[in-house]
C-alpha positions in Angstrom: -127.4 49.5 43.3 -126.7 53.1 44.1 -129.0 55.8 42.8 -126.1 58.2 42.5 -124.4 58.5 39.1 -120.7 57.6 39.0 -119.1 60.3 36.9 -116.5 58.8 34.6 -116.0 56.5 31.7 -117.9 53.2 31.7 -117.3 50.1 29.5 -120.2 47.8 28.9 -119.3 45.0 28.7 -115.8 44.8 30.0 -113.5 42.2 31.5 -112.9 42.9 35.2 -109.3 42.4 36.3 -110.2 41.5 39.9 -112.9 38.8 39.4 -112.6 37.9 35.7 -116.3 38.5 35.0 -117.8 40.1 31.9 -119.8 43.0 33.3 -120.2 46.8 33.2 -116.8 48.1 34.3 -114.9 51.3 35.2 -111.2 52.2 34.9 -108.9 51.5 37.8 -106.7 54.6 37.6 -109.3 57.3 36.7 -111.0 59.5 39.3 -114.7 58.9 39.9 -117.2 60.8 41.9 -119.3 58.8 44.4 -121.6 60.5 46.9 -119.7 63.7 46.6 -116.3 62.1 47.3 -113.5 61.5 44.8 -112.1 58.0 44.5 -109.4 56.3 42.5 -109.6 52.5 42.8 -105.9 51.8 42.3 -105.0 54.2 45.1 -107.6 52.5 47.3 -105.8 49.1 46.7 -102.5 50.7 47.8 -104.1 52.2 51.0 -106.0 49.1 52.0 -103.8 46.2 51.0 -100.5 47.8 50.0 -101.1 46.3 46.5 -99.6 48.1 43.6 -101.4 47.0 40.4 -99.4 46.6 37.2 -100.0 47.7 33.6 -102.1 50.7 34.6 -100.8 52.7 31.6 -101.9 50.1 29.0 -105.0 49.8 27.0 -108.3 50.8 28.7 -109.7 47.3 28.3 -106.7 45.9 30.4 -107.4 48.1 33.5 -111.1 47.6 34.3 -112.9 46.9 37.5 -116.6 45.9 37.8 -119.2 47.4 40.1 -119.2 44.3 42.4 -115.5 44.6 43.1 -115.7 48.3 43.6 -118.4 47.8 46.3 -116.1 45.2 48.1 -113.2 47.6 47.8 -115.3 50.4 49.3 -116.2 48.2 52.2 -112.6 47.3 52.9 -111.6 51.0 52.8 -114.5 51.9 55.2 -113.4 49.1 57.6 -109.8 50.4 57.5 -111.0 53.9 58.4 -113.2 52.6 61.2 -110.2 50.7 62.7 -108.0 53.8 62.6 -110.7 55.9 64.3 -111.1 53.4 67.1 -107.4 53.1 67.6 -107.1 56.9 67.8 -109.9 57.1 70.4 -108.3 54.4 72.5 -104.9 56.1 72.5 -106.4 59.5 73.4 -108.2 57.8 76.3 -105.0 56.3 77.6 -103.2 59.6 77.4 -106.0 61.3 79.5 -105.9 58.5 82.0 -102.2 59.0 82.7 -102.6 62.8 82.9 -105.3 62.4 85.6 -103.3 60.0 87.8 -102.3 61.7 91.2 -98.6 62.2 91.7 -97.3 60.3 94.8 -95.4 62.6 97.3 -91.8 61.7 97.8 -91.4 60.0 101.2 -88.3 61.0 103.0 -86.8 57.8 104.4 -85.6 58.0 108.0 -82.6 55.9 109.0 -83.4 52.8 110.9 -83.2 53.6 114.7 -81.8 50.1 115.4 -79.0 50.6 112.9 -78.4 54.0 114.5 -78.1 52.5 118.0 -75.8 49.8 116.8 -73.6 52.3 115.1 -73.5 54.4 118.3 -72.5 51.4 120.3 -69.8 50.2 117.9 -68.4 53.7 117.5 -68.3 54.6 121.2 -64.7 55.8 121.8 -64.7 54.8 125.4 -65.7 51.2 124.6 -63.3 50.9 121.7 -60.3 52.4 123.4 -60.7 51.6 127.1 -62.4 48.3 127.1 -61.7 46.5 123.9 -61.8 43.0 125.4 -62.9 43.6 129.0 -65.9 42.3 130.7 -66.8 45.8 132.0 -70.2 47.2 132.7 -70.8 48.3 129.1 -70.0 44.9 127.9 -72.3 43.4 130.5 -75.2 45.6 129.2 -74.5 44.5 125.6 -74.5 40.9 126.6 -77.8 41.3 128.6 -79.3 42.9 125.5 -78.4 39.9 123.3 -79.6 37.5 126.0 -83.0 39.2 126.0 -83.2 38.9 122.2 -82.2 35.3 122.3 -84.8 34.5 124.9 -87.5 36.0 122.6 -86.2 34.1 119.6 -86.1 30.8 121.4 -89.8 31.1 122.4 -89.1 30.1 126.0 -91.9 30.3 128.6 -92.1 33.6 130.4 -92.0 31.8 133.8 -88.6 30.4 133.1 -87.2 33.6 131.8 -85.6 36.2 133.9 -86.6 39.8 133.1 -83.3 41.4 132.3 -82.5 44.9 133.1 -83.2 47.1 130.1 -80.9 50.0 129.4 -82.3 53.3 128.3 -80.7 52.9 124.9 -82.3 49.4 124.5 -85.7 50.8 125.4 -85.3 53.5 122.9 -84.4 51.1 120.1 -87.5 48.9 120.8 -89.8 51.9 120.7 -88.2 52.9 117.3 -88.8 49.3 116.0 -92.5 49.4 116.9 -92.9 52.8 115.4 -91.3 51.6 112.1 -93.5 48.5 111.9 -96.6 50.7 112.4 -95.5 53.1 109.6 -94.8 50.2 107.2 -98.3 48.8 107.9 -100.0 52.1 107.3 -97.9 52.6 104.2 -98.9 49.2 102.7 -102.6 49.9 103.4 -102.3 53.2 101.7 -100.5 51.7 98.7 -103.2 48.9 98.3 -106.0 51.5 98.4 -104.2 53.5 95.7 -103.8 50.4 93.4 -107.5 49.7 93.9 -108.3 53.3 92.9 -106.1 53.0 89.8 -107.7 49.7 88.8 -111.3 51.1 89.2 -110.3 54.2 87.3 -109.0 52.1 84.4 -112.2 50.0 84.3 -114.3 53.2 84.2 -112.2 54.6 81.4 -112.5 51.4 79.4 -116.3 51.4 79.9 -116.4 55.0 78.7 -114.3 54.1 75.6 -116.6 51.2 74.7 -119.6 53.4 75.1 -118.1 56.0 72.8 -117.3 53.3 70.2 -120.9 51.9 70.4 -122.2 55.5 69.9 -119.9 56.0 66.9 -121.1 52.7 65.4 -124.7 53.6 65.8 -124.1 57.1 64.3 -122.3 55.4 61.3 -125.2 53.0 60.8 -127.6 56.0 60.8 -125.4 57.8 58.3 -125.3 54.8 55.9 -127.9 54.7 53.2 -130.6 52.0 53.5 -129.5 48.8 51.9 -131.1 48.5 48.4 -132.3 45.2 46.9 -131.3 44.6 43.3 -133.8 43.6 40.6 -132.6 40.0 40.5 -133.4 39.5 44.2 -136.8 41.3 43.8 -137.7 38.9 41.0 -136.6 36.0 43.1 -138.8 37.1 46.1 -141.8 37.7 43.8 -141.4 34.2 42.2 -141.3 32.6 45.6 -144.3 34.5 46.8 -146.3 33.6 43.7 -145.5 29.9 43.9 -146.2 29.7 47.6 -149.6 31.4 47.3 -151.0 30.0 44.0 -151.4 26.8 42.0 -148.8 27.6 39.3 -146.5 24.7 38.6 -142.8 25.4 38.8 -140.6 23.1 36.7 -137.1 22.6 35.2 -136.2 21.0 31.9 -133.5 19.1 30.0 -134.1 19.4 26.3 -137.8 18.3 26.0 -138.1 16.5 29.4 -139.7 18.1 32.4 -138.3 17.9 36.0 -139.9 18.5 39.3 -138.1 21.3 41.1 -138.6 19.7 44.5 -137.4 16.1 44.0 -136.0 16.1 40.4 -138.5 13.5 39.2 -138.6 13.4 35.4 -141.8 13.5 33.3 -142.7 13.6 29.6 -146.4 14.2 30.2 -147.1 17.7 31.6 -150.4 16.5 33.1 -148.5 14.0 35.3 -146.0 16.7 36.2 -148.8 19.0 37.5 -150.3 16.2 39.5 -147.0 15.2 41.0 -146.1 18.8 41.9 -149.3 19.2 43.9 -148.0 16.5 46.3 -145.2 18.8 47.5 -145.6 21.6 50.1 -144.9 24.9 48.4 -144.0 26.6 51.7 -140.4 25.3 51.4 -140.0 26.4 47.7 -137.4 29.1 48.7 -134.9 26.3 49.5 -135.1 25.0 45.9 -135.4 28.2 43.9 -132.2 29.7 42.4 -131.7 33.4 43.0 -130.2 34.5 39.7 -132.1 32.1 37.4 -135.4 33.0 35.8 -138.0 30.6 37.1 -140.1 28.6 34.6 -143.8 28.0 35.5 -146.7 26.2 33.9 -149.8 28.5 34.0 -152.5 26.1 33.0 -153.9 26.7 36.5 -153.2 30.0 38.3 -155.8 29.9 41.1 -155.1 31.4 44.5 -154.2 29.0 47.3 -155.3 31.3 50.1 -159.0 31.5 48.9 -161.2 30.0 46.3 -160.7 32.8 43.8 -160.4 31.5 40.2 -157.7 33.5 38.3 -156.7 33.3 34.6 -153.8 35.8 34.4 -150.5 36.3 36.4 -151.0 40.1 36.6 -154.5 39.6 38.0 -153.1 37.1 40.5 -150.4 39.6 41.7 -153.0 42.3 42.2 -155.3 39.9 44.1 -152.5 38.7 46.4 -151.4 42.3 47.3 -154.9 43.7 47.8 -156.8 40.7 49.3 -154.1 38.9 51.3 -151.5 41.6 51.9 -148.8 39.6 50.3 -145.7 41.8 49.7 -144.7 41.9 46.0 -142.1 44.2 44.4 -142.8 46.4 41.5 -140.9 44.4 38.8 -141.9 42.7 35.6 -140.9 39.5 33.8 -139.9 37.7 37.0 -141.2 34.4 35.6 -141.1 32.5 32.3 -144.7 31.5 31.6 -145.6 28.4 29.6 -148.8 26.4 28.9 -147.5 22.9 28.7 -149.4 20.4 26.5 -148.5 16.9 25.2 -148.5 17.8 21.5 -147.8 21.3 20.1 -146.7 24.1 22.4 -147.8 27.7 22.1 -145.9 30.8 23.0 -147.8 32.9 25.6 -146.4 36.1 24.2 -146.9 35.9 20.4 -149.0 32.7 20.0 -146.3 31.0 17.9 -146.5 27.2 17.8 -143.7 24.7 18.4 -143.4 21.0 18.3 -140.8 20.7 21.1 -140.3 22.5 24.3 -136.6 23.0 23.6 -137.5 25.0 20.5 -140.1 27.0 22.4 -137.6 27.9 25.2 -135.1 29.0 22.7 -137.8 31.2 21.1 -138.7 32.7 24.5 -135.2 34.1 24.8 -136.2 36.5 22.0 -138.8 38.0 24.3 -137.0 37.9 27.6 -133.4 37.1 27.0 -131.1 39.9 28.3 -127.8 38.5 26.9 -127.7 39.6 23.2 -125.0 38.9 20.6 -123.5 42.1 19.1 -122.9 40.3 15.8 -126.1 38.6 14.9 -128.5 39.8 17.6 -129.3 36.3 19.0 -130.8 36.4 22.5 -129.9 34.2 25.5 -130.9 33.9 29.1 -127.4 33.2 30.5 -124.0 34.8 29.7 -122.6 31.3 29.6 -124.8 30.4 26.6 -123.9 33.7 24.9 -120.2 32.9 25.3 -120.7 29.5 23.7 -122.6 31.2 20.9 -119.8 33.7 20.3 -117.5 30.9 19.3 -119.4 30.5 16.0 -118.4 34.0 15.0 -114.7 33.5 15.8 -113.0 32.3 12.6 -110.7 29.5 13.8 -109.4 26.4 12.1 -108.5 24.7 15.4 -109.5 21.1 15.6 -109.3 18.6 18.4 -108.2 15.1 17.4 -108.9 11.9 19.3 -105.6 10.1 20.0 -107.4 6.7 19.9 -109.2 6.8 16.6 -108.1 10.0 14.9 -111.6 11.5 14.7 -111.6 15.4 14.8 -113.9 17.6 16.8 -114.7 21.3 16.9 -114.3 21.6 20.7 -112.3 20.1 23.4 -115.5 19.2 25.3 -116.8 17.1 22.4 -113.5 15.3 22.1 -113.5 14.5 25.8 -117.1 13.3 25.7 -116.3 11.1 22.7 -113.3 9.5 24.5 -115.2 8.9 27.7 -118.1 7.2 26.0 -116.4 5.2 23.2 -112.9 4.5 24.4 -112.9 4.6 28.2 -116.5 3.2 28.4 -117.4 5.6 31.2 -121.2 5.6 31.8 -122.5 9.2 32.1 -126.3 8.9 32.0 -127.8 8.1 35.4 -131.4 6.8 36.0 -133.2 9.1 38.4 -135.3 6.2 39.8 -132.5 3.6 40.5 -128.7 3.3 40.6 -128.3 2.2 37.0 -125.9 4.2 34.8 -125.8 4.0 31.0 -123.5 4.9 28.1 -126.0 6.8 26.0 -129.2 8.8 26.2 -131.1 6.2 24.2 -130.1 3.4 26.4 -131.4 5.2 29.4 -134.7 5.8 27.5 -135.0 2.1 26.8 -134.3 1.3 30.5 -137.0 3.8 31.7 -139.5 2.0 29.5 -138.6 -1.6 30.3 -137.6 -1.3 34.0 -139.9 1.5 35.3 -142.8 1.3 33.0 -142.3 4.8 31.6 -144.6 5.2 28.6 -143.1 7.6 26.1 -145.5 7.6 23.2 -144.9 10.5 20.8 -147.4 10.5 17.9 -146.8 12.3 14.6 -149.4 14.9 13.8 -149.2 14.3 10.1 -149.4 10.5 10.0 -150.2 7.5 12.2 -146.6 6.8 13.2 -145.8 6.6 16.9 -142.3 6.9 18.4 -140.8 6.3 21.9 -138.6 9.4 21.9 -138.9 13.0 20.8 -135.7 12.7 18.9 -137.1 9.9 16.7 -140.3 11.8 16.1 -138.3 14.9 15.1 -136.1 13.1 12.7 -139.2 11.4 11.2 -140.9 14.7 10.7 -137.8 16.3 9.0 -137.2 13.3 6.8 -140.8 12.3 5.8 -142.8 15.5 6.0 -140.5 18.5 5.8 -138.2 16.8 3.3 -135.1 18.3 4.7 -132.4 16.7 2.5 -129.3 18.9 2.9 -126.7 16.4 1.6 -126.6 16.2 -2.2 -124.7 13.9 -4.5 -122.5 15.8 -7.0 -122.8 13.1 -9.6 -126.5 12.3 -9.8 -128.1 15.1 -7.8 -129.7 12.8 -5.3 -130.3 14.2 -1.9 -130.1 12.5 1.5 -131.1 13.4 5.1 -127.9 12.0 6.7 -124.3 12.4 5.5 -123.8 8.7 6.2 -126.4 7.9 3.6 -124.7 10.1 1.1 -121.4 8.3 1.8 -123.0 4.9 1.3 -124.6 6.2 -1.9 -121.3 7.3 -3.4 -120.2 3.6 -3.4 -122.7 3.0 -6.2 -120.7 5.4 -8.4 -117.3 4.2 -7.4 -118.1 0.5 -7.2 -116.6 0.1 -3.8 -117.9 -2.7 -1.6 -116.4 -1.8 1.8 -118.9 -3.6 4.0 -117.9 -7.3 4.3 -119.6 -10.1 6.2 -117.3 -11.6 8.8 -118.9 -15.1 8.5 -119.1 -15.7 4.7 -117.0 -12.9 3.2 -119.8 -11.5 1.1 -119.4 -7.7 0.6 -121.9 -4.9 0.1 -121.7 -1.3 -1.0 -123.9 -0.1 1.9 -124.0 -0.8 5.6 -127.8 -1.3 5.5 -127.3 -4.2 3.0 -124.8 -5.8 5.3 -127.1 -5.6 8.3 -129.9 -7.2 6.3 -127.5 -10.0 5.2 -126.3 -10.6 8.8 -129.8 -11.7 9.7 -129.4 -14.7 7.5 -126.7 -16.0 9.9 -128.9 -15.6 12.9 -130.9 -18.5 14.2 -133.7 -16.2 15.3 -136.5 -16.5 12.8 -138.6 -13.6 14.0 -140.4 -13.0 10.7 -143.4 -15.5 10.8 -146.0 -15.9 8.2 -149.5 -15.4 9.5 -151.1 -17.8 6.9 -148.9 -20.8 7.5 -146.2 -22.0 9.9 -143.3 -20.8 7.8 -140.8 -18.4 9.5 -137.7 -16.5 8.2 -134.7 -14.6 9.4 -135.2 -11.7 7.0 -138.2 -9.7 6.1 -137.4 -9.8 2.4 -137.6 -13.6 2.5 -141.0 -13.5 4.2 -142.3 -11.1 1.5 -141.0 -13.4 -1.2 -142.7 -16.3 0.4 -146.0 -14.5 0.6 -145.8 -13.5 -3.1 -145.0 -17.1 -4.2 -147.2 -19.1 -1.8 -150.1 -16.8 -1.0 -150.6 -14.7 -4.1 -154.4 -14.6 -3.7 -154.3 -13.6 0.0 -155.2 -10.0 0.7 -153.0 -9.3 3.6 -151.0 -6.3 4.9 -147.3 -6.5 5.3 -146.8 -7.0 9.0 -143.2 -5.9 9.0 -142.9 -2.7 6.8 -139.5 -1.3 6.3 
């Protein structure tokens, strides 16, 4: 984040056209002041990418760009300017190099003496006119000259060769040949040395250019402001330092279940969660922590790992780590969500409010620390994703999503797809985190954890002696039996029910409908519960046994009738209450 203020209109929140995020945005075609320079973002798109954006004369909300995209655009523009500067420097260096090259003097070529001699011989008027085909003295000299050349070309031994008489003209031509060869040799040596000089000069100029570019890059780095760390990253660094140097217990959750952040083991008892977390080395916690997610920690124990200091508060721990152990912590607040996990009721560490379930407590904690706030009702959330889902309840829409298989309607496409996957496609979606088994429902996985892995999930009611194996069952028992939450009322007799299915079954008593029929004997019942009880009579499993005699029954109602008839004087408690 820059400390300088960008002068110009700001929309918070706004939908960025470049990344589609809902953030604080600015207008694309309005001039803003940044570090004393004027910038128009749509013009920067044209300069950098040749991209002409459309609809820039529409509504302001349709031409917005967020701060993240502006930063990336500035980097692209800066890179483009750097490339242009380097290209200009390289071209100037090449121009100076060609200007400094020495100009080679023009060498006046002399005619070949041999050619000159031959021309003189062939153009001799005496030879041509007086002795055209004669074997005179001039012709003899000419033949002797060719004979001498042939003897040299045939590489004959000198002892067998006769030294011919050399004419003055022939001697002159041989001297001219030797002189020409010496000049050519000297010229080639000079040309090679000149090429070597040019090559070395080119290498020196390239080294000079690279040194200039390096110096320019260092100057540019010095001119750039120091890179600032945003608050999210500061909170992340603080959370990692606190976990690595103390005994706080980091965790994750799904509804009211707790997960180890290191290995994703699931626990319902926070005591077992704390014991398990101590088996992991906290030095590698940074690999598991999420940067932009507020970390949840259990603060039942906050002692320092670096010494034997006993600490009761997070702020005292932070002060102790910085002063006693020189641990670097940033000056930020609320970098952690603090909980004191217990088996029964949970207490908010900020306002001391009590809650029966962790899911309800976490939802409450958003009112203290949630930064995503609904503009309509003021509800607080930790993540923008959850706020977006919440905003749907304020959008008045009659759109329904119907299942093509059974015709059932749903309020969202996600609910419809989940229904189809579970009921019609039979796709198992709930995995056991201790083996490879996959289940069709949450309750089936609960049962598997109890039976296969010995997971003991005993949730006892605070108001009575009932015990349940899941928090959901305990919650529904509490609402039905103690809170008396009966939201579904009969319009005819004013009876109230906890579930809408119970109201639907009750309405059959007024209409006389008997929609639940036994597939074995055809007997029908107005309620599903009555049919289920009747179906037990067709079962061979007589699981209801009398404790006073050897009689056994398939239905509980039959057992109770038996006890009233046969054991009226027996003072016994009903072993199978409804």
